[in-house]
N, C-alpha and C positions, 0 to 999 in steps of 0.2 A: 759678285758673284749669283749667279742664275739657277734660279732654282724650280723645279716643279710646282704647281699652284700657284707664283707670284704672277700676280696682273699687273699690266703695261700699260700704258696709256701712248699710244702712240697715233698723230695727225687726227685727235679727238676722239678716237676708237680704244677701248679697253679690250685687250686681250690676256690668255691668260695662258700659262705655259703648261702643256700636255706631256712632253719630254726635251729631254736635252743629250743629246745626241756629240760626238766627236765633233764634229765640224757645223751640226748646225742645228737649232730649235724648231720643233715642232710648237705651235699656238693657235691657238682658234680666240675667234673676236668672241665676248662672251653677251654683248646683247642681240646680237642676232639669232632668231629663228630659225635658219638655211644653212648657216657658216658651216664649213668643212674645214679642217686641221691644213694649215700653212706650213710650209717649210722656209725657215729665214735661215745664213747664214748667222755663224756666232758671231762672227766680226764686224758685219753689216750692224746687227745691234746692240753692238757695244761702240758701233761708233755713232750710231744713234742716240744713247747712250748721252754719250760726251757730249755731244753736239747741244746736248736740253732737249732734243726732242722725246724721246721716247721717255719713260720716268717710270718708277716704280707706286702705283697708289694701292687703296684701302682694298680690300678684297668686297665689292658689291654682297655680294654673297654669304656675308661671311657668320651672319644671324645665323642659314642653317646648320651650317655645321654641329650646334651641337642637338639639330633638333634627332 
Protein backbone atom coordinates (compact mmCIF):
# COMPACT_ATOMS: atom_id res chain seq x y z
CA UNK A 1 0.00 0.00 0.00
CA UNK A 2 1.39 3.37 -1.01
CA UNK A 3 0.92 6.01 1.69
CA UNK A 4 1.50 9.74 1.93
CA UNK A 5 4.87 10.62 3.54
CA UNK A 6 6.41 7.20 2.88
CA UNK A 7 9.94 7.49 1.50
CA UNK A 8 11.09 5.21 -1.33
CA UNK A 9 14.50 4.65 -2.82
CA UNK A 10 14.43 4.54 -6.61
CA UNK A 11 17.67 4.39 -8.62
CA UNK A 12 19.74 5.65 -5.66
CA UNK A 13 17.47 8.66 -5.12
CA UNK A 14 14.95 9.00 -2.30
CA UNK A 15 11.41 10.22 -2.96
CA UNK A 16 8.64 11.20 -0.56
CA UNK A 17 5.03 10.52 -1.55
CA UNK A 18 3.05 13.76 -1.38
CA UNK A 19 -0.29 12.63 -2.74
CA UNK A 20 -2.01 9.44 -3.84
CA UNK A 21 -4.36 9.97 -6.77
CA UNK A 22 -6.58 7.30 -8.38
CA UNK A 23 -4.03 6.38 -11.07
CA UNK A 24 -0.96 8.43 -10.17
CA UNK A 25 1.37 9.21 -7.28
CA UNK A 26 2.82 12.66 -6.68
CA UNK A 27 6.28 12.42 -5.17
CA UNK A 28 9.32 14.62 -4.72
CA UNK A 29 13.02 13.93 -4.43
CA UNK A 30 13.95 14.27 -0.76
CA UNK A 31 17.54 15.52 -0.92
CA UNK A 32 17.35 17.98 -3.80
CA UNK A 33 16.98 21.65 -2.90
CA UNK A 34 15.51 22.45 -6.31
CA UNK A 35 13.25 19.41 -6.76
CA UNK A 36 9.74 19.79 -8.07
CA UNK A 37 6.91 17.30 -7.51
CA UNK A 38 6.69 14.59 -10.15
CA UNK A 39 3.85 12.34 -11.27
CA UNK A 40 4.34 8.61 -11.64
CA UNK A 41 1.68 6.08 -12.59
CA UNK A 42 0.65 3.75 -9.77
CA UNK A 43 1.10 0.75 -12.05
CA UNK A 44 4.66 1.88 -12.89
CA UNK A 45 5.71 2.26 -9.25
CA UNK A 46 4.14 -1.11 -8.39
CA UNK A 47 6.13 -2.71 -11.22
CA UNK A 48 9.34 -1.10 -9.92
CA UNK A 49 8.60 -2.36 -6.40
CA UNK A 50 7.93 -5.88 -7.68
CA UNK A 51 11.22 -5.81 -9.62
CA UNK A 52 13.08 -4.71 -6.48
CA UNK A 53 14.25 -1.48 -8.10
CA UNK A 54 12.11 0.72 -5.85
CA UNK A 55 11.67 0.00 -2.15
CA UNK A 56 10.59 1.73 1.04
CA UNK A 57 13.35 3.18 3.23
CA UNK A 58 13.56 4.85 6.62
CA UNK A 59 12.60 8.53 6.53
CA UNK A 60 15.88 10.51 6.68
CA UNK A 61 14.07 13.34 8.48
CA UNK A 62 12.22 11.17 10.98
CA UNK A 63 13.94 12.87 13.91
CA UNK A 64 12.29 16.19 12.99
CA UNK A 65 8.78 14.82 13.59
CA UNK A 66 9.02 15.34 17.34
CA UNK A 67 10.39 18.87 17.15
